[in-house]
VONU-543800 format. One record per residue: residue number from 1; residue in one letter; x, y, z of N, C-alpha, C in turn. Coordinates in steps of 0.02 Angstrom, whole numbers, m for minus. Example, Ala and Ser with C-alpha at 12.3 -4.5 7.8 and 13.67 -1.06 7.14 Angstrom:
! VONU-543800
+-----+-----+--------+--------+--------+--------+--------+--------+--------+--------+--------+
!   n ! res !     nx !     ny !     nz !    cax !    cay !    caz !     cx !     cy !     cz !
+-----+-----+--------+--------+--------+--------+--------+--------+--------+--------+--------+
!   1 !   A !    660 !   m284 !    390 !    615 !   m225 !    390 !    660 !   m165 !    390 !
!   2 !   S !    642 !   m112 !    354 !    684 !    m53 !    357 !    645 !      2 !    394 !
+-----+-----+--------+--------+--------+--------+--------+--------+--------+--------+--------+
This chain:
! VONU-543800
+-----+-----+--------+--------+--------+--------+--------+--------+--------+--------+--------+
!   n ! res !     nx !     ny !     nz !    cax !    cay !    caz !     cx !     cy !     cz !
+-----+-----+--------+--------+--------+--------+--------+--------+--------+--------+--------+
!   1 !   X !   5354 !   5384 !   4202 !   5416 !   5391 !   4240 !   5417 !   5459 !   4274 !
!   2 !   X !   5441 !   5457 !   4336 !   5442 !   5518 !   4376 !   5511 !   5529 !   4406 !
!   3 !   X !   5525 !   5592 !   4418 !   5582 !   5612 !   4457 !   5557 !   5636 !   4525 !
!   4 !   X !   5593 !   5620 !   4577 !   5573 !   5639 !   4645 !   5620 !   5695 !   4667 !
!   5 !   X !   5591 !   5751 !   4690 !   5630 !   5807 !   4714 !   5628 !   5807 !   4790 !
!   6 !   X !   5686 !   5798 !   4820 !   5693 !   5795 !   4893 !   5728 !   5859 !   4915 !
!   7 !   X !   5700 !   5891 !   4966 !   5727 !   5954 !   4989 !   5756 !   5947 !   5060 !
!   8 !   X !   5815 !   5977 !   5070 !   5847 !   5978 !   5135 !   5852 !   6051 !   5156 !
!   9 !   X !   5828 !   6065 !   5217 !   5834 !   6133 !   5244 !   5854 !   6129 !   5317 !
!  10 !   X !   5883 !   6182 !   5344 !   5901 !   6181 !   5414 !   5839 !   6168 !   5458 !
!  11 !   X !   5848 !   6126 !   5507 !   5792 !   6107 !   5550 !   5780 !   6159 !   5605 !
!  12 !   X !   5717 !   6174 !   5619 !   5702 !   6219 !   5674 !   5711 !   6185 !   5742 !
!  13 !   X !   5718 !   6119 !   5742 !   5726 !   6080 !   5803 !   5799 !   6081 !   5826 !
!  14 !   X !   5809 !   6083 !   5891 !   5878 !   6081 !   5917 !   5905 !   6010 !   5917 !
!  15 !   X !   5863 !   5960 !   5903 !   5885 !   5890 !   5903 !   5904 !   5864 !   5834 !
!  16 !   X !   5890 !   5901 !   5783 !   5907 !   5879 !   5715 !   5939 !   5937 !   5677 !
!  17 !   X !   5990 !   5921 !   5638 !   6023 !   5972 !   5598 !   5984 !   5991 !   5536 !
!  18 !   X !   5950 !   5940 !   5506 !   5917 !   5950 !   5442 !   5845 !   5926 !   5444 !
!  19 !   X !   5804 !   5957 !   5403 !   5736 !   5936 !   5393 !   5730 !   5915 !   5320 !
!  20 !   X !   5703 !   5854 !   5308 !   5698 !   5827 !   5241 !   5625 !   5820 !   5220 !
!  21 !   X !   5610 !   5835 !   5157 !   5542 !   5828 !   5132 !   5543 !   5819 !   5057 !
!  22 !   X !   5498 !   5777 !   5032 !   5488 !   5772 !   4959 !   5441 !   5829 !   4941 !
!  23 !   X !   5462 !   5873 !   4896 !   5422 !   5932 !   4881 !   5383 !   5926 !   4815 !
!  24 !   X !   5405 !   5882 !   4771 !   5368 !   5873 !   4708 !   5392 !   5812 !   4671 !
!  25 !   X !   5350 !   5790 !   4624 !   5370 !   5738 !   4576 !   5366 !   5771 !   4507 !
!  26 !   X !   5414 !   5753 !   4466 !   5418 !   5783 !   4399 !   5408 !   5728 !   4347 !
!  27 !   X !   5354 !   5733 !   4306 !   5345 !   5683 !   4254 !   5400 !   5689 !   4201 !
!  28 !   X !   5421 !   5633 !   4175 !   5471 !   5630 !   4121 !   5535 !   5667 !   4138 !
!  29 !   X !   5558 !   5661 !   4200 !   5620 !   5694 !   4221 !   5680 !   5658 !   4189 !
!  30 !   X !   5734 !   5693 !   4176 !   5793 !   5660 !   4147 !   5823 !   5610 !   4196 !
!  31 !   X !   5850 !   5555 !   4170 !   5879 !   5505 !   4215 !   5940 !   5532 !   4253 !
!  32 !   X !   5947 !   5508 !   4316 !   6004 !   5528 !   4357 !   6037 !   5466 !   4385 !
!  33 !   X !   6097 !   5473 !   4408 !   6133 !   5419 !   4442 !   6124 !   5431 !   4517 !
!  34 !   X !   6071 !   5404 !   4546 !   6057 !   5416 !   4616 !   6032 !   5487 !   4626 !
!  35 !   X !   6048 !   5517 !   4683 !   6027 !   5586 !   4698 !   6075 !   5635 !   4666 !
!  36 !   X !   6047 !   5685 !   4631 !   6087 !   5737 !   4599 !   6064 !   5805 !   4625 !
!  37 !   X !   6110 !   5848 !   4645 !   6092 !   5915 !   4668 !   6068 !   5956 !   4609 !
!  38 !   X !   6007 !   5984 !   4615 !   5980 !   6026 !   4561 !   5975 !   6099 !   4582 !
!  39 !   X !   5979 !   6112 !   4647 !   5975 !   6181 !   4671 !   6007 !   6184 !   4740 !
!  40 !   X !   6046 !   6237 !   4752 !   6078 !   6245 !   4817 !   6085 !   6320 !   4830 !
!  41 !   X !   6040 !   6347 !   4872 !   6045 !   6417 !   4888 !   6011 !   6432 !   4955 !
!  42 !   X !   6039 !   6479 !   4992 !   6013 !   6501 !   5057 !   6005 !   6443 !   5106 !
!  43 !   X !   6051 !   6395 !   5104 !   6049 !   6339 !   5151 !   5999 !   6284 !   5133 !
!  44 !   X !   5962 !   6294 !   5079 !   5913 !   6244 !   5056 !   5941 !   6209 !   4995 !
!  45 !   X !   5943 !   6142 !   4999 !   5970 !   6103 !   4943 !   5915 !   6058 !   4917 !
!  46 !   X !   5909 !   6055 !   4851 !   5860 !   6011 !   4820 !   5897 !   5958 !   4779 !
!  47 !   X !   5873 !   5896 !   4787 !   5902 !   5838 !   4752 !   5850 !   5808 !   4706 !
!  48 !   X !   5872 !   5779 !   4651 !   5828 !   5744 !   4604 !   5852 !   5673 !   4597 !
!  49 !   X !   5804 !   5626 !   4599 !   5818 !   5556 !   4585 !   5767 !   5534 !   4532 !
!  50 !   X !   5791 !   5503 !   4479 !   5747 !   5486 !   4424 !   5779 !   5430 !   4383 !
!  51 !   X !   5743 !   5390 !   4347 !   5671 !   5385 !   4340 !   5642 !   5334 !   4389 !
!  52 !   X !   5580 !   5345 !   4409 !   5543 !   5300 !   4452 !   5474 !   5290 !   4421 !
!  53 !   X !   5456 !   5227 !   4411 !   5396 !   5210 !   4374 !   5335 !   5206 !   4420 !
!  54 !   X !   5279 !   5235 !   4399 !   5215 !   5228 !   4432 !   5178 !   5171 !   4398 !
!  55 !   X !   5166 !   5118 !   4435 !   5134 !   5058 !   4407 !   5064 !   5054 !   4436 !
!  56 !   X !   5015 !   5047 !   4391 !   4945 !   5038 !   4412 !   4926 !   4965 !   4401 !
!  57 !   X !   4887 !   4938 !   4448 !   4866 !   4869 !   4444 !   4790 !   4867 !   4439 !
!  58 !   X !   4765 !   4824 !   4395 !   4693 !   4823 !   4382 !   4651 !   4802 !   4442 !
!  59 !   X !   4681 !   4770 !   4492 !   4643 !   4749 !   4551 !   4640 !   4804 !   4604 !
!  60 !   X !   4674 !   4859 !   4594 !   4675 !   4913 !   4643 !   4632 !   4973 !   4622 !
!  61 !   X !   4583 !   4960 !   4579 !   4541 !   5014 !   4552 !   4508 !   5054 !   4607 !
!  62 !   X !   4483 !   5020 !   4658 !   4449 !   5053 !   4713 !   4495 !   5104 !   4748 !
!  63 !   X !   4557 !   5085 !   4758 !   4605 !   5131 !   4790 !   4619 !   5191 !   4746 !
!  64 !   X !   4628 !   5180 !   4681 !   4641 !   5236 !   4636 !   4581 !   5282 !   4631 !
!  65 !   X !   4520 !   5253 !   4630 !   4459 !   5294 !   4630 !   4456 !   5337 !   4693 !
!  66 !   X !   4472 !   5307 !   4750 !   4471 !   5344 !   4813 !   4520 !   5403 !   4810 !
!  67 !   X !   4577 !   5392 !   4779 !   4628 !   5445 !   4772 !   4601 !   5502 !   4729 !
!  68 !   X !   4572 !   5486 !   4672 !   4548 !   5538 !   4626 !   4487 !   5574 !   4655 !
!  69 !   X !   4443 !   5537 !   4690 !   4381 !   5567 !   4716 !   4393 !   5614 !   4774 !
!  70 !   X !   4453 !   5616 !   4802 !   4467 !   5663 !   4857 !   4464 !   5735 !   4833 !
!  71 !   X !   4470 !   5745 !   4768 !   4472 !   5813 !   4741 !   4543 !   5839 !   4735 !
!  72 !   X !   4590 !   5806 !   4769 !   4661 !   5823 !   4766 !   4701 !   5760 !   4752 !
!  73 !   X !   4699 !   5735 !   4690 !   4736 !   5673 !   4675 !   4809 !   5681 !   4692 !
!  74 !   X !   4837 !   5628 !   4720 !   4906 !   5633 !   4746 !   4947 !   5573 !   4724 !
!  75 !   X !   5012 !   5583 !   4728 !   5061 !   5530 !   4720 !   5101 !   5529 !   4785 !
!  76 !   X !   5115 !   5470 !   4809 !   5155 !   5463 !   4869 !   5224 !   5439 !   4850 !
!  77 !   X !   5274 !   5476 !   4873 !   5344 !   5457 !   4863 !   5365 !   5420 !   4927 !
!  78 !   X !   5390 !   5360 !   4918 !   5410 !   5318 !   4976 !   5486 !   5310 !   4975 !
!  79 !   X !   5518 !   5334 !   5027 !   5590 !   5331 !   5033 !   5609 !   5288 !   5094 !
!  80 !   X !   5659 !   5247 !   5086 !   5685 !   5206 !   5142 !   5748 !   5238 !   5169 !
!  81 !   X !   5760 !   5228 !   5234 !   5822 !   5253 !   5264 !   5881 !   5216 !   5232 !
!  82 !   X !   5934 !   5253 !   5217 !   5995 !   5224 !   5189 !   6033 !   5191 !   5247 !
!  83 !   X !   6057 !   5131 !   5236 !   6093 !   5094 !   5288 !   6161 !   5127 !   5302 !
!  84 !   X !   6196 !   5143 !   5249 !   6260 !   5177 !   5255 !   6247 !   5252 !   5254 !
!  85 !   X !   6277 !   5290 !   5300 !   6265 !   5362 !   5305 !   6287 !   5396 !   5240 !
!  86 !   X !   6240 !   5427 !   5207 !   6253 !   5464 !   5145 !   6214 !   5529 !   5147 !
!  87 !   X !   6225 !   5569 !   5097 !   6188 !   5631 !   5092 !   6155 !   5633 !   5023 !
!  88 !   X !   6092 !   5628 !   5017 !   6040 !   5622 !   5067 !   6036 !   5551 !   5097 !
!  89 !   X !   6009 !   5546 !   5157 !   6009 !   5481 !   5192 !   5950 !   5435 !   5173 !
!  90 !   X !   5926 !   5442 !   5111 !   5868 !   5401 !   5089 !   5882 !   5370 !   5022 !
!  91 !   X !   5850 !   5313 !   5010 !   5848 !   5283 !   4943 !   5775 !   5274 !   4925 !
!  92 !   X !   5759 !   5279 !   4862 !   5690 !   5279 !   4839 !   5663 !   5207 !   4838 !
!  93 !   X !   5608 !   5196 !   4873 !   5573 !   5132 !   4870 !   5527 !   5132 !   4809 !
!  94 !   X !   5495 !   5188 !   4796 !   5451 !   5193 !   4738 !   5401 !   5249 !   4746 !
!  95 !   X !   5358 !   5254 !   4695 !   5303 !   5302 !   4696 !   5239 !   5262 !   4687 !
!  96 !   X !   5185 !   5287 !   4716 !   5121 !   5252 !   4710 !   5064 !   5301 !   4708 !
!  97 !   X !   5009 !   5280 !   4677 !   4947 !   5319 !   4678 !   4896 !   5285 !   4723 !
!  98 !   X !   4917 !   5233 !   4758 !   4874 !   5194 !   4802 !   4882 !   5220 !   4873 !
!  99 !   X !   4831 !   5255 !   4900 !   4838 !   5282 !   4968 !   4845 !   5227 !   5021 !
! 100 !   X !   4818 !   5168 !   5008 !   4822 !   5114 !   5057 !   4893 !   5084 !   5060 !
! 101 !   X !   4926 !   5080 !   5003 !   4995 !   5057 !   5003 !   5040 !   5108 !   5039 !
! 102 !   X !   5029 !   5172 !   5026 !   5068 !   5224 !   5060 !   5057 !   5221 !   5135 !
! 103 !   X !   4995 !   5209 !   5156 !   4980 !   5205 !   5227 !   5016 !   5145 !   5259 !
! 104 !   X !   5019 !   5090 !   5223 !   5054 !   5031 !   5248 !   5128 !   5045 !   5259 !
! 105 !   X !   5159 !   5080 !   5213 !   5230 !   5097 !   5220 !   5239 !   5148 !   5276 !
! 106 !   X !   5192 !   5195 !   5280 !   5196 !   5246 !   5333 !   5189 !   5215 !   5402 !
! 107 !   X !   5148 !   5164 !   5408 !   5138 !   5130 !   5472 !   5200 !   5095 !   5497 !
! 108 !   X !   5247 !   5080 !   5452 !   5309 !   5047 !   5474 !   5353 !   5095 !   5513 !
! 109 !   X !   5340 !   5160 !   5509 !   5376 !   5212 !   5545 !   5450 !   5214 !   5527 !
! 110 !   X !   5467 !   5191 !   5468 !   5536 !   5194 !   5444 !   5537 !   5233 !   5379 !
! 111 !   X !   5590 !   5268 !   5367 !   5597 !   5305 !   5305 !   5553 !   5367 !   5304 !
! 112 !   X !   5533 !   5385 !   5244 !   5496 !   5446 !   5233 !   5443 !   5433 !   5180 !
! 113 !   X !   5381 !   5450 !   5195 !   5326 !   5444 !   5147 !   5295 !   5513 !   5141 !
! 114 !   X !   5296 !   5541 !   5081 !   5269 !   5608 !   5071 !   5215 !   5607 !   5017 !
! 115 !   X !   5162 !   5644 !   5030 !   5107 !   5652 !   4982 !   5119 !   5717 !   4945 !
! 116 !   X !   5120 !   5712 !   4879 !   5129 !   5771 !   4836 !   5073 !   5772 !   4784 !
! 117 !   X !   5054 !   5831 !   4760 !   5001 !   5836 !   4710 !   5020 !   5797 !   4647 !
! 118 !   X !   4970 !   5763 !   4619 !   4980 !   5725 !   4558 !   4977 !   5774 !   4498 !
! 119 !   X !   5026 !   5772 !   4453 !   5025 !   5815 !   4395 !   4962 !   5803 !   4353 !
! 120 !   X !   4937 !   5856 !   4321 !   4874 !   5853 !   4282 !   4876 !   5798 !   4229 !
! 121 !   X !   4933 !   5794 !   4193 !   4936 !   5744 !   4140 !   4933 !   5673 !   4168 !
! 122 !   X !   4957 !   5664 !   4229 !   4953 !   5598 !   4261 !   4882 !   5582 !   4282 !
! 123 !   X !   4846 !   5633 !   4306 !   4775 !   5623 !   4324 !   4736 !   5602 !   4262 !
! 124 !   X !   4748 !   5635 !   4206 !   4713 !   5617 !   4143 !   4731 !   5546 !   4122 !
! 125 !   X !   4795 !   5529 !   4125 !   4817 !   5461 !   4106 !   4785 !   5409 !   4151 !
! 126 !   X !   4783 !   5423 !   4216 !   4754 !   5375 !   4263 !   4679 !   5368 !   4253 !
! 127 !   X !   4644 !   5423 !   4240 !   4572 !   5421 !   4227 !   4558 !   5381 !   4164 !
! 128 !   X !   4600 !   5389 !   4113 !   4592 !   5350 !   4051 !   4602 !   5276 !   4064 !
! 129 !   X !   4652 !   5259 !   4104 !   4665 !   5189 !   4122 !   4606 !   5160 !   4160 !
! 130 !   X !   4581 !   5196 !   4209 !   4525 !   5171 !   4249 !   4462 !   5164 !   4206 !
! 131 !   X !   4452 !   5209 !   4158 !   4394 !   5205 !   4113 !   4398 !   5146 !   4065 !
! 132 !   X !   4459 !   5123 !   4051 !   4467 !   5067 !   4004 !   4455 !   4999 !   4035 !
! 133 !   X !   4453 !   4997 !   4102 !   4443 !   4933 !   4136 !   4369 !   4915 !   4139 !
! 134 !   X !   4353 !   4850 !   4136 !   4283 !   4830 !   4142 !   4257 !   4845 !   4213 !
! 135 !   X !   4192 !   4854 !   4218 !   4160 !   4868 !   4282 !   4169 !   4808 !   4329 !
! 136 !   X !   4185 !   4821 !   4390 !   4193 !   4766 !   4439 !   4125 !   4736 !   4454 !
! 137 !   X !   4123 !   4670 !   4463 !   4058 !   4639 !   4479 !   4033 !   4664 !   4546 !
! 138 !   X !   3967 !   4671 !   4552 !   3936 !   4694 !   4614 !   3947 !   4643 !   4669 !
! 139 !   X !   3951 !   4668 !   4730 !   3961 !   4624 !   4786 !   3899 !   4581 !   4796 !
! 140 !   X !   3910 !   4517 !   4805 !   3854 !   4470 !   4816 !   3870 !   4430 !   4877 !
! 141 !   X !   3826 !   4436 !   4926 !   3837 !   4400 !   4989 !   3824 !   4326 !   4977 !
! 142 !   X !   3871 !   4285 !   4997 !   3861 !   4214 !   4986 !   3817 !   4186 !   5040 !
! 143 !   X !   3780 !   4132 !   5023 !   3738 !   4100 !   5072 !   3777 !   4044 !   5106 !
! 144 !   X !   3757 !   4032 !   5165 !   3790 !   3981 !   5204 !   3767 !   3912 !   5181 !
! 145 !   X !   3813 !   3865 !   5179 !   3795 !   3796 !   5163 !   3757 !   3766 !   5222 !
! 146 !   X !   3720 !   3714 !   5209 !   3685 !   3680 !   5264 !   3736 !   3650 !   5311 !
! 147 !   X !   3721 !   3656 !   5374 !   3766 !   3628 !   5425 !   3752 !   3554 !   5431 !
! 148 !   X !   3805 !   3514 !   5428 !   3797 !   3442 !   5434 !   3807 !   3424 !   5508 !
! 149 !   X !   3756 !   3393 !   5537 !   3760 !   3374 !   5607 !   3808 !   3317 !   5616 !
! 150 !   X !   3838 !   3314 !   5676 !   3885 !   3261 !   5691 !   3849 !   3194 !   5691 !
! 151 !   X !   3879 !   3146 !   5658 !   3848 !   3079 !   5654 !   3867 !   3038 !   5715 !
! 152 !   X !   3821 !   2995 !   5736 !   3834 !   2953 !   5794 !   3877 !   2895 !   5770 !
! 153 !   X !   3935 !   2887 !   5802 !   3982 !   2835 !   5783 !   4000 !   2794 !   5844 !
! 154 !   X !   4003 !   2729 !   5835 !   4024 !   2682 !   5888 !   3980 !   2686 !   5950 !
! 155 !   X !   3917 !   2699 !   5943 !   3870 !   2698 !   5998 !   3874 !   2758 !   6045 !
! 156 !   X !   3914 !   2808 !   6028 !   3918 !   2868 !   6070 !   3864 !   2918 !   6049 !
! 157 !   X !   3841 !   2956 !   6098 !   3795 !   3010 !   6081 !   3835 !   3068 !   6054 !
! 158 !   X !   3807 !   3105 !   6007 !   3842 !   3164 !   5981 !   3851 !   3216 !   6036 !
! 159 !   X !   3906 !   3253 !   6032 !   3918 !   3307 !   6081 !   3866 !   3361 !   6074 !
! 160 !   X !   3853 !   3380 !   6013 !   3802 !   3431 !   5999 !   3743 !   3398 !   5966 !
! 161 !   X !   3687 !   3401 !   5998 !   3628 !   3368 !   5972 !   3574 !   3420 !   5958 !
! 162 !   X !   3536 !   3411 !   5904 !   3482 !   3458 !   5890 !   3428 !   3455 !   5944 !
! 163 !   X !   3429 !   3404 !   5987 !   3379 !   3397 !   6039 !   3398 !   3435 !   6102 !
! 164 !   X !   3457 !   3466 !   6104 !   3479 !   3504 !   6162 !   3532 !   3466 !   6201 !
! 165 !   X !   3550 !   3490 !   6261 !   3602 !   3460 !   6302 !   3577 !   3394 !   6331 !
! 166 !   X !   3623 !   3351 !   6346 !   3606 !   3285 !   6373 !   3569 !   3291 !   6439 !
! 167 !   X !   3592 !   3338 !   6483 !   3560 !   3348 !   6548 !   3488 !   3369 !   6539 !
! 168 !   X !   3474 !   3412 !   6489 !   3407 !   3437 !   6476 !   3362 !   3381 !   6451 !
! 169 !   X !   3390 !   3334 !   6412 !   3350 !   3280 !   6384 !   3333 !   3228 !   6436 !
! 170 !   X !   3377 !   3218 !   6485 !   3368 !   3166 !   6536 !   3314 !   3186 !   6587 !
! 171 !   X !   3299 !   3248 !   6593 !   3250 !   3270 !   6644 !   3179 !   3262 !   6622 !
+-----+-----+--------+--------+--------+--------+--------+--------+--------+--------+--------+
């Protein structure tokens, strides 16, 4: 279970009042009722939302391996835009360790997807989980079945003939 820390700071852009970013995830954070202010100073406000479960699936081993092998294992916090204007204007969709899932949500161009460093204890837990799974079978290219030629029915010649085109055969 994780808590997501969302930070609001004044925006340097003249088109937006605030800049929002997920700055960290906290393992075993205390439960909250939606977003709770945990820090407010110098115009920067931090909110906590918790608990959010990180779920690993045994069929996504390749994605988790890719995440760990980058040298900087990460967790992606995925937030959706809130329909009703609230502060903060996001609701938590979830957290993931799958970079491909995060990319899919990011491609929708809605909400906020932030990559944050994965806590050390989570890296160890994930490595233990991946080590407990059986090795995936090696890729084996399948062979093509024999092609069945079109059978001549009702006295018609087949459209595709192993002898070539009809015009070529008539000459």
